[in-house]
A tleap script that builds the chain and sets N, CA, C and O, in Angstrom:
source leaprc.protein.ff14SB
mol = sequence {
  NMET VAL PRO ILE THR THR VAL SER ASN ARG
  ASP GLU LEU GLU GLN THR LEU GLN GLN HIE
  VAL GLU VAL LEU GLY MET GLU VAL VAL MET
  ASP ARG GLY TRP ILE ALA THR LEU ALA ASP
  ALA HIE GLY HIE GLN LEU SER ILE MET MET
  LYS ASP SER THR ALA PRO GLY ASN PRO ASP
  THR SER LEU PHE VAL ASP ASP VAL HIE GLN
  GLY TYR ALA ARG ALA PHE ALA VAL GLY LEU
  ASP ILE VAL HIE PRO LEU THR ARG GLU ASP
  TRP GLY VAL THR ARG PHE PHE TYR CYS ASP
  ALA ALA GLY THR VAL ILE ASN VAL GLY MET
  HIE CSER
}
set mol.1.N position { 97.969 97.659 115.989 }
set mol.1.CA position { 97.771 98.047 114.367 }
set mol.1.C position { 97.739 99.433 114.123 }
set mol.1.O position { 97.348 100.126 115.063 }
set mol.2.N position { 98.036 99.954 113.159 }
set mol.2.CA position { 97.879 101.385 112.993 }
set mol.2.C position { 97.415 101.625 111.342 }
set mol.2.O position { 97.968 101.323 110.284 }
set mol.3.N position { 96.097 102.335 111.675 }
set mol.3.CA position { 95.102 102.600 110.176 }
set mol.3.C position { 96.176 103.296 109.520 }
set mol.3.O position { 97.061 103.871 110.154 }
set mol.4.N position { 96.105 103.246 107.924 }
set mol.4.CA position { 96.527 104.402 107.319 }
set mol.4.C position { 95.492 104.670 106.311 }
set mol.4.O position { 94.906 103.868 105.585 }
set mol.5.N position { 95.355 106.170 106.417 }
set mol.5.CA position { 94.920 106.951 105.248 }
set mol.5.C position { 95.545 107.546 103.891 }
set mol.5.O position { 96.623 108.127 104.015 }
set mol.6.N position { 95.105 107.479 102.894 }
set mol.6.CA position { 95.839 107.743 101.665 }
set mol.6.C position { 95.267 108.999 101.332 }
set mol.6.O position { 94.045 109.139 101.322 }
set mol.7.N position { 96.243 110.152 100.989 }
set mol.7.CA position { 95.810 111.261 100.512 }
set mol.7.C position { 96.834 111.729 99.241 }
set mol.7.O position { 97.972 111.288 99.082 }
set mol.8.N position { 96.225 112.633 98.457 }
set mol.8.CA position { 96.650 112.974 97.036 }
set mol.8.C position { 97.915 113.629 97.049 }
set mol.8.O position { 98.841 113.298 96.309 }
set mol.9.N position { 97.970 114.643 97.960 }
set mol.9.CA position { 99.307 115.691 97.856 }
set mol.9.C position { 99.487 116.086 99.366 }
set mol.9.O position { 98.818 115.723 100.333 }
set mol.10.N position { 100.442 116.829 99.315 }
set mol.10.CA position { 101.260 117.256 100.708 }
set mol.10.C position { 100.192 118.123 101.295 }
set mol.10.O position { 99.857 117.806 102.437 }
set mol.11.N position { 99.492 119.308 100.678 }
set mol.11.CA position { 98.523 120.410 100.923 }
set mol.11.C position { 97.562 119.451 101.978 }
set mol.11.O position { 97.524 119.594 103.200 }
set mol.12.N position { 96.757 118.384 101.138 }
set mol.12.CA position { 95.991 117.489 101.819 }
set mol.12.C position { 96.535 116.757 103.241 }
set mol.12.O position { 95.845 116.783 104.261 }
set mol.13.N position { 97.630 116.214 103.194 }
set mol.13.CA position { 98.167 115.644 104.199 }
set mol.13.C position { 98.238 116.644 105.564 }
set mol.13.O position { 97.920 116.423 106.732 }
set mol.14.N position { 98.698 117.630 105.017 }
set mol.14.CA position { 98.711 118.708 106.269 }
set mol.14.C position { 97.470 118.938 106.802 }
set mol.14.O position { 97.336 118.898 108.025 }
set mol.15.N position { 96.379 119.214 105.958 }
set mol.15.CA position { 95.292 119.803 106.218 }
set mol.15.C position { 94.256 118.416 107.155 }
set mol.15.O position { 93.489 118.594 108.102 }
set mol.16.N position { 94.565 117.259 106.544 }
set mol.16.CA position { 94.007 115.914 107.518 }
set mol.16.C position { 94.890 115.858 108.512 }
set mol.16.O position { 94.315 115.694 109.588 }
set mol.17.N position { 96.104 115.930 108.606 }
set mol.17.CA position { 96.824 116.006 109.969 }
set mol.17.C position { 96.093 117.041 111.046 }
set mol.17.O position { 95.649 116.742 112.154 }
set mol.18.N position { 96.095 118.226 110.463 }
set mol.18.CA position { 95.424 119.383 111.460 }
set mol.18.C position { 94.322 119.092 111.814 }
set mol.18.O position { 94.140 119.385 112.995 }
set mol.19.N position { 93.185 118.482 111.160 }
set mol.19.CA position { 91.755 118.180 111.529 }
set mol.19.C position { 92.016 116.883 113.023 }
set mol.19.O position { 91.684 116.926 114.208 }
set mol.20.N position { 92.707 115.916 112.242 }
set mol.20.CA position { 92.961 114.897 113.558 }
set mol.20.C position { 93.668 115.448 114.806 }
set mol.20.O position { 93.249 115.102 115.911 }
set mol.21.N position { 94.548 116.153 114.717 }
set mol.21.CA position { 94.989 116.807 115.857 }
set mol.21.C position { 93.990 117.783 116.681 }
set mol.21.O position { 94.002 117.842 117.910 }
set mol.22.N position { 93.179 118.492 115.907 }
set mol.22.CA position { 92.188 119.221 116.420 }
set mol.22.C position { 90.997 118.430 117.125 }
set mol.22.O position { 90.537 118.749 118.222 }
set mol.23.N position { 90.580 117.407 116.389 }
set mol.23.CA position { 89.269 116.554 116.709 }
set mol.23.C position { 90.003 115.621 117.915 }
set mol.23.O position { 89.707 115.721 119.106 }
set mol.24.N position { 90.944 114.762 117.411 }
set mol.24.CA position { 91.201 113.611 118.344 }
set mol.24.C position { 92.485 113.913 119.647 }
set mol.24.O position { 92.867 113.177 120.556 }
set mol.25.N position { 92.869 115.189 119.287 }
set mol.25.CA position { 93.687 115.544 120.585 }
set mol.25.C position { 94.997 114.804 120.320 }
set mol.25.O position { 95.808 114.706 121.242 }
set mol.26.N position { 95.249 114.292 119.155 }
set mol.26.CA position { 96.591 113.625 118.766 }
set mol.26.C position { 97.946 114.572 118.530 }
set mol.26.O position { 97.851 115.798 118.485 }
set mol.27.N position { 98.978 114.002 118.412 }
set mol.27.CA position { 100.010 114.888 118.218 }
set mol.27.C position { 100.743 114.325 117.148 }
set mol.27.O position { 100.649 113.101 117.064 }
set mol.28.N position { 101.633 115.043 116.089 }
set mol.28.CA position { 102.064 114.353 115.031 }
set mol.28.C position { 103.728 113.880 115.656 }
set mol.28.O position { 104.475 114.719 116.161 }
set mol.29.N position { 104.077 112.525 115.519 }
set mol.29.CA position { 104.932 112.254 116.007 }
set mol.29.C position { 106.141 111.697 115.105 }
set mol.29.O position { 107.225 111.334 115.562 }
set mol.30.N position { 105.820 111.690 113.914 }
set mol.30.CA position { 106.749 111.513 112.861 }
set mol.30.C position { 106.029 112.146 111.561 }
set mol.30.O position { 104.824 112.123 111.309 }
set mol.31.N position { 107.167 112.768 110.729 }
set mol.31.CA position { 106.518 113.707 109.565 }
set mol.31.C position { 107.810 113.306 108.677 }
set mol.31.O position { 108.923 113.642 109.083 }
set mol.32.N position { 107.669 112.597 107.480 }
set mol.32.CA position { 108.854 112.209 106.576 }
set mol.32.C position { 108.634 112.770 105.316 }
set mol.32.O position { 109.388 112.513 104.378 }
set mol.33.N position { 107.424 113.705 105.179 }
set mol.33.CA position { 106.982 114.433 103.953 }
set mol.33.C position { 105.785 113.516 103.204 }
set mol.33.O position { 104.686 113.990 102.916 }
set mol.34.N position { 106.087 112.456 103.000 }
set mol.34.CA position { 105.446 111.546 102.311 }
set mol.34.C position { 104.379 110.604 103.416 }
set mol.34.O position { 103.330 110.078 103.043 }
set mol.35.N position { 104.757 110.563 104.392 }
set mol.35.CA position { 103.923 109.934 105.590 }
set mol.35.C position { 103.996 110.620 106.761 }
set mol.35.O position { 105.101 111.064 107.075 }
set mol.36.N position { 102.896 110.840 107.612 }
set mol.36.CA position { 103.142 111.531 108.894 }
set mol.36.C position { 102.074 110.400 109.673 }
set mol.36.O position { 101.104 109.796 109.213 }
set mol.37.N position { 102.728 110.388 111.139 }
set mol.37.CA position { 102.026 109.623 112.217 }
set mol.37.C position { 101.706 110.400 113.344 }
set mol.37.O position { 102.516 111.131 113.914 }
set mol.38.N position { 100.479 110.243 113.685 }
set mol.38.CA position { 99.880 110.960 115.029 }
set mol.38.C position { 99.699 109.741 115.915 }
set mol.38.O position { 99.433 108.579 115.608 }
set mol.39.N position { 99.931 110.360 117.197 }
set mol.39.CA position { 99.743 109.462 118.479 }
set mol.39.C position { 99.103 110.312 119.617 }
set mol.39.O position { 99.200 111.539 119.620 }
set mol.40.N position { 98.441 109.611 120.589 }
set mol.40.CA position { 98.243 109.951 121.665 }
set mol.40.C position { 98.928 109.412 123.043 }
set mol.40.O position { 99.639 108.414 122.932 }
set mol.41.N position { 98.797 109.894 124.111 }
set mol.41.CA position { 99.217 109.303 125.568 }
set mol.41.C position { 98.939 107.930 125.469 }
set mol.41.O position { 99.847 107.241 125.933 }
set mol.42.N position { 97.867 107.229 124.961 }
set mol.42.CA position { 97.405 106.060 125.381 }
set mol.42.C position { 98.177 105.188 124.107 }
set mol.42.O position { 97.978 103.973 124.115 }
set mol.43.N position { 98.760 105.565 123.377 }
set mol.43.CA position { 99.230 104.453 122.303 }
set mol.43.C position { 98.623 104.311 121.056 }
set mol.43.O position { 99.107 103.600 120.176 }
set mol.44.N position { 97.321 105.111 120.895 }
set mol.44.CA position { 96.695 105.388 119.488 }
set mol.44.C position { 97.614 105.892 118.653 }
set mol.44.O position { 98.366 106.810 118.981 }
set mol.45.N position { 97.621 105.290 117.432 }
set mol.45.CA position { 98.019 105.742 116.249 }
set mol.45.C position { 97.233 105.931 114.818 }
set mol.45.O position { 96.340 105.196 114.398 }
set mol.46.N position { 97.679 106.885 114.286 }
set mol.46.CA position { 97.075 106.946 112.942 }
set mol.46.C position { 97.928 107.282 112.198 }
set mol.46.O position { 98.600 108.218 112.631 }
set mol.47.N position { 98.285 106.802 110.939 }
set mol.47.CA position { 99.107 107.339 109.843 }
set mol.47.C position { 98.284 107.913 108.693 }
set mol.47.O position { 97.136 107.509 108.506 }
set mol.48.N position { 98.898 108.937 107.840 }
set mol.48.CA position { 98.534 109.683 106.962 }
set mol.48.C position { 99.530 109.781 105.867 }
set mol.48.O position { 100.584 110.407 105.984 }
set mol.49.N position { 99.102 109.031 104.611 }
set mol.49.CA position { 100.222 109.008 103.639 }
set mol.49.C position { 99.864 109.213 102.174 }
set mol.49.O position { 98.747 108.934 101.738 }
set mol.50.N position { 100.992 109.782 101.319 }
set mol.50.CA position { 100.628 110.073 99.969 }
set mol.50.C position { 101.001 108.682 99.128 }
set mol.50.O position { 100.193 107.788 98.880 }
set mol.51.N position { 102.348 108.700 98.762 }
set mol.51.CA position { 102.987 107.425 98.262 }
set mol.51.C position { 104.076 107.155 98.929 }
set mol.51.O position { 104.972 107.927 99.272 }
set mol.52.N position { 103.941 105.737 99.145 }
set mol.52.CA position { 105.105 105.041 99.884 }
set mol.52.C position { 106.558 105.423 98.944 }
set mol.52.O position { 106.716 105.425 97.724 }
set mol.53.N position { 107.380 105.691 99.905 }
set mol.53.CA position { 108.338 106.118 99.086 }
set mol.53.C position { 109.434 105.194 98.593 }
set mol.53.O position { 110.401 105.600 97.948 }
set mol.54.N position { 109.196 103.703 98.990 }
set mol.54.CA position { 110.162 102.869 98.483 }
set mol.54.C position { 109.384 101.640 98.105 }
set mol.54.O position { 109.986 100.745 97.511 }
set mol.55.N position { 108.026 101.495 98.405 }
set mol.55.CA position { 107.240 100.360 98.007 }
set mol.55.C position { 106.794 100.326 96.884 }
set mol.55.O position { 106.910 101.449 96.393 }
set mol.56.N position { 106.239 99.478 96.049 }
set mol.56.CA position { 105.292 99.516 94.839 }
set mol.56.C position { 103.885 100.202 95.106 }
set mol.56.O position { 103.307 100.821 94.213 }
set mol.57.N position { 103.441 100.078 96.203 }
set mol.57.CA position { 101.960 100.735 96.585 }
set mol.57.C position { 101.946 100.908 97.798 }
set mol.57.O position { 102.861 100.458 98.489 }
set mol.58.N position { 101.073 101.488 98.249 }
set mol.58.CA position { 100.513 101.871 99.788 }
set mol.58.C position { 99.727 100.692 100.380 }
set mol.58.O position { 98.883 99.995 99.816 }
set mol.59.N position { 100.275 100.607 101.883 }
set mol.59.CA position { 99.710 99.619 102.659 }
set mol.59.C position { 98.179 99.983 103.160 }
set mol.59.O position { 97.864 101.171 103.220 }
set mol.60.N position { 97.288 99.021 103.499 }
set mol.60.CA position { 95.960 99.402 104.090 }
set mol.60.C position { 96.248 99.526 105.314 }
set mol.60.O position { 95.591 100.442 105.808 }
set mol.61.N position { 97.204 98.827 106.331 }
set mol.61.CA position { 97.263 99.185 107.647 }
set mol.61.C position { 98.944 98.565 108.143 }
set mol.61.O position { 99.624 97.768 107.496 }
set mol.62.N position { 99.189 99.003 109.034 }
set mol.62.CA position { 100.571 98.928 109.769 }
set mol.62.C position { 100.557 98.083 110.750 }
set mol.62.O position { 99.542 98.235 111.430 }
set mol.63.N position { 101.394 97.069 111.207 }
set mol.63.CA position { 101.502 96.399 112.441 }
set mol.63.C position { 103.081 96.227 112.836 }
set mol.63.O position { 103.789 95.572 112.071 }
set mol.64.N position { 103.599 96.757 113.919 }
set mol.64.CA position { 104.846 96.607 114.098 }
set mol.64.C position { 105.002 95.423 115.113 }
set mol.64.O position { 104.077 95.234 115.903 }
set mol.65.N position { 105.993 94.694 115.146 }
set mol.65.CA position { 106.184 93.380 115.859 }
set mol.65.C position { 107.509 93.568 116.448 }
set mol.65.O position { 108.272 94.494 116.175 }
set mol.66.N position { 107.755 92.483 117.396 }
set mol.66.CA position { 109.273 92.284 117.938 }
set mol.66.C position { 110.338 91.907 117.219 }
set mol.66.O position { 111.482 92.353 117.313 }
set mol.67.N position { 109.818 90.827 116.285 }
set mol.67.CA position { 110.889 90.137 115.235 }
set mol.67.C position { 110.245 90.053 113.863 }
set mol.67.O position { 109.659 89.074 113.402 }
set mol.68.N position { 110.464 91.349 113.219 }
set mol.68.CA position { 109.938 91.355 111.836 }
set mol.68.C position { 110.583 89.999 110.822 }
set mol.68.O position { 109.931 89.498 109.906 }
set mol.69.N position { 111.697 89.651 111.137 }
set mol.69.CA position { 112.355 88.552 110.449 }
set mol.69.C position { 111.489 87.125 110.498 }
set mol.69.O position { 111.319 86.420 109.503 }
set mol.70.N position { 111.112 86.905 111.468 }
set mol.70.CA position { 110.384 85.961 111.968 }
set mol.70.C position { 108.841 85.729 111.175 }
set mol.70.O position { 108.400 84.707 110.650 }
set mol.71.N position { 108.201 87.134 111.315 }
set mol.71.CA position { 107.196 86.979 110.749 }
set mol.71.C position { 107.232 87.230 109.209 }
set mol.71.O position { 106.194 87.124 108.556 }
set mol.72.N position { 108.386 87.553 108.639 }
set mol.72.CA position { 108.658 87.663 107.277 }
set mol.72.C position { 108.482 85.861 106.806 }
set mol.72.O position { 107.726 85.370 105.967 }
set mol.73.N position { 109.485 85.191 107.702 }
set mol.73.CA position { 109.639 83.711 107.390 }
set mol.73.C position { 108.433 82.931 107.610 }
set mol.73.O position { 108.223 81.859 107.041 }
set mol.74.N position { 107.562 83.533 108.522 }
set mol.74.CA position { 106.110 82.741 108.646 }
set mol.74.C position { 105.409 83.083 107.142 }
set mol.74.O position { 105.075 82.166 106.391 }
set mol.75.N position { 105.272 84.143 106.881 }
set mol.75.CA position { 104.482 84.543 105.798 }
set mol.75.C position { 105.042 83.951 104.407 }
set mol.75.O position { 104.311 83.671 103.456 }
set mol.76.N position { 106.375 83.808 104.423 }
set mol.76.CA position { 106.926 83.242 103.182 }
set mol.76.C position { 106.455 81.776 103.229 }
set mol.76.O position { 106.077 81.171 102.226 }
set mol.77.N position { 106.505 81.262 104.436 }
set mol.77.CA position { 106.458 79.589 104.509 }
set mol.77.C position { 104.889 79.281 104.249 }
set mol.77.O position { 104.640 78.186 103.744 }
set mol.78.N position { 104.025 79.972 104.487 }
set mol.78.CA position { 102.586 79.661 104.401 }
set mol.78.C position { 102.285 80.440 103.010 }
set mol.78.O position { 101.088 80.611 102.781 }
set mol.79.N position { 103.036 80.846 102.223 }
set mol.79.CA position { 102.867 81.244 100.938 }
set mol.79.C position { 102.159 82.351 100.634 }
set mol.79.O position { 101.532 82.422 99.577 }
set mol.80.N position { 102.181 83.355 101.545 }
set mol.80.CA position { 101.472 84.777 101.284 }
set mol.80.C position { 102.107 85.417 100.232 }
set mol.80.O position { 103.286 85.235 99.928 }
set mol.81.N position { 101.333 86.167 99.673 }
set mol.81.CA position { 101.786 87.096 98.400 }
set mol.81.C position { 102.529 88.303 98.972 }
set mol.81.O position { 101.938 89.339 99.275 }
set mol.82.N position { 103.813 88.136 99.104 }
set mol.82.CA position { 104.967 89.429 99.594 }
set mol.82.C position { 104.947 90.440 98.433 }
set mol.82.O position { 105.411 90.252 97.309 }
set mol.83.N position { 104.289 91.620 98.927 }
set mol.83.CA position { 104.344 92.629 97.871 }
set mol.83.C position { 105.226 93.804 97.968 }
set mol.83.O position { 105.161 94.808 97.260 }
set mol.84.N position { 106.094 93.559 98.965 }
set mol.84.CA position { 107.331 94.485 99.047 }
set mol.84.C position { 108.063 93.496 100.027 }
set mol.84.O position { 107.596 93.135 101.107 }
set mol.85.N position { 109.152 93.144 99.558 }
set mol.85.CA position { 110.128 92.150 100.242 }
set mol.85.C position { 110.801 93.063 101.863 }
set mol.85.O position { 110.777 94.236 102.237 }
set mol.86.N position { 111.250 91.995 102.345 }
set mol.86.CA position { 111.952 92.431 103.736 }
set mol.86.C position { 113.048 93.497 103.426 }
set mol.86.O position { 114.042 93.181 102.772 }
set mol.87.N position { 112.880 94.635 103.852 }
set mol.87.CA position { 113.889 95.875 103.336 }
set mol.87.C position { 114.043 96.523 104.705 }
set mol.87.O position { 113.101 96.871 105.417 }
set mol.88.N position { 115.406 96.653 105.010 }
set mol.88.CA position { 115.653 97.899 106.057 }
set mol.88.C position { 115.849 99.219 105.421 }
set mol.88.O position { 116.777 99.477 104.655 }
set mol.89.N position { 114.780 100.161 105.840 }
set mol.89.CA position { 114.596 101.458 105.325 }
set mol.89.C position { 115.569 102.266 105.728 }
set mol.89.O position { 116.254 101.839 106.658 }
set mol.90.N position { 115.874 103.507 105.215 }
set mol.90.CA position { 116.657 104.546 105.608 }
set mol.90.C position { 116.289 105.219 106.770 }
set mol.90.O position { 117.123 105.850 107.419 }
set mol.91.N position { 114.948 105.132 107.143 }
set mol.91.CA position { 114.455 105.934 108.299 }
set mol.91.C position { 114.357 104.926 109.619 }
set mol.91.O position { 113.469 105.112 110.451 }
set mol.92.N position { 115.353 103.813 109.766 }
set mol.92.CA position { 115.325 103.041 110.932 }
set mol.92.C position { 114.264 102.017 111.265 }
set mol.92.O position { 114.064 101.526 112.376 }
set mol.93.N position { 113.528 101.736 109.999 }
set mol.93.CA position { 112.672 100.763 110.054 }
set mol.93.C position { 112.913 99.584 109.144 }
set mol.93.O position { 113.179 99.842 107.971 }
set mol.94.N position { 112.840 97.992 109.630 }
set mol.94.CA position { 112.838 97.026 108.745 }
set mol.94.C position { 111.501 96.512 108.564 }
set mol.94.O position { 110.863 96.160 109.556 }
set mol.95.N position { 110.920 96.416 107.196 }
set mol.95.CA position { 109.558 95.908 107.104 }
set mol.95.C position { 109.235 95.232 105.919 }
set mol.95.O position { 110.107 95.445 105.076 }
set mol.96.N position { 108.372 94.532 105.527 }
set mol.96.CA position { 107.825 94.014 104.388 }
set mol.96.C position { 106.309 94.101 104.307 }
set mol.96.O position { 105.711 94.312 105.362 }
set mol.97.N position { 105.595 93.961 103.149 }
set mol.97.CA position { 104.312 94.072 103.058 }
set mol.97.C position { 103.682 92.508 102.494 }
set mol.97.O position { 104.327 91.900 101.640 }
set mol.98.N position { 102.769 92.100 102.880 }
set mol.98.CA position { 101.798 90.987 102.188 }
set mol.98.C position { 100.426 91.486 102.138 }
set mol.98.O position { 99.901 92.427 102.734 }
set mol.99.N position { 99.997 90.709 101.357 }
set mol.99.CA position { 98.726 90.996 100.602 }
set mol.99.C position { 97.733 89.486 101.148 }
set mol.99.O position { 97.915 88.350 100.708 }
set mol.100.N position { 96.763 89.860 102.126 }
set mol.100.CA position { 96.128 88.830 102.616 }
set mol.100.C position { 94.934 88.259 101.712 }
set mol.100.O position { 94.751 88.666 100.564 }
set mol.101.N position { 94.256 87.429 102.230 }
set mol.101.CA position { 93.128 86.674 101.395 }
set mol.101.C position { 92.321 87.465 101.000 }
set mol.101.O position { 91.897 87.205 99.875 }
set mol.102.N position { 91.689 88.860 101.743 }
set mol.102.CA position { 90.746 89.792 101.442 }
set mol.102.C position { 91.444 91.046 100.717 }
set mol.102.O position { 91.037 92.206 100.770 }
set mol.103.N position { 92.554 90.592 100.043 }
set mol.103.CA position { 93.264 91.778 99.575 }
set mol.103.C position { 93.856 92.867 99.939 }
set mol.103.O position { 94.345 93.674 99.149 }
set mol.104.N position { 93.856 92.983 101.280 }
set mol.104.CA position { 94.502 94.072 102.271 }
set mol.104.C position { 95.938 93.892 102.451 }
set mol.104.O position { 96.428 92.879 102.950 }
set mol.105.N position { 96.652 94.975 102.003 }
set mol.105.CA position { 97.925 94.848 102.212 }
set mol.105.C position { 98.392 95.383 103.539 }
set mol.105.O position { 98.111 96.526 103.900 }
set mol.106.N position { 99.106 94.548 104.264 }
set mol.106.CA position { 99.733 94.681 105.740 }
set mol.106.C position { 101.126 95.019 105.442 }
set mol.106.O position { 101.812 94.405 104.625 }
set mol.107.N position { 101.513 96.010 106.129 }
set mol.107.CA position { 102.913 96.389 106.393 }
set mol.107.C position { 103.431 96.177 107.747 }
set mol.107.O position { 103.238 96.995 108.646 }
set mol.108.N position { 104.089 95.082 107.904 }
set mol.108.CA position { 104.554 94.441 108.994 }
set mol.108.C position { 106.043 94.923 109.201 }
set mol.108.O position { 106.871 94.692 108.320 }
set mol.109.N position { 106.397 95.601 110.379 }
set mol.109.CA position { 107.853 96.321 110.509 }
set mol.109.C position { 108.040 95.952 112.052 }
set mol.109.O position { 107.321 95.338 112.839 }
set mol.110.N position { 109.570 96.706 112.205 }
set mol.110.CA position { 109.969 96.796 113.351 }
set mol.110.C position { 111.274 97.796 113.448 }
set mol.110.O position { 112.216 97.758 112.656 }
set mol.111.N position { 111.177 98.544 114.372 }
set mol.111.CA position { 112.408 99.495 114.320 }
set mol.111.C position { 113.643 98.780 114.298 }
set mol.111.O position { 113.619 97.717 114.918 }
set mol.112.N position { 114.896 99.143 113.651 }
set mol.112.CA position { 115.906 98.546 113.388 }
set mol.112.C position { 116.723 99.171 114.110 }
set mol.112.O position { 117.911 98.848 114.120 }
savepdb mol mol.pdb
quit
């Protein structure tokens, strides 16, 4: 699972990234301008996001799975609130968002 921190603008995103690099020893492994992900050698990750570029809102956390299509089918079958449909994004990720009973928005994805 990857926690997601939301920031207001690009300057704040860059400052936040730099702080986490310095304090946690992580490195930036992805930067799409509106979202950046940090990681370390042990597989720990943290994403910093402004506004999701294709979804109606920002997720609270992100989880990558082996089969996102199966996850989507299960979420739909049990009647979860799908807040972003299953979508193949132009950056090589297929994902959907659902809202759980606590109101947490989960981004479920896989690399396409």
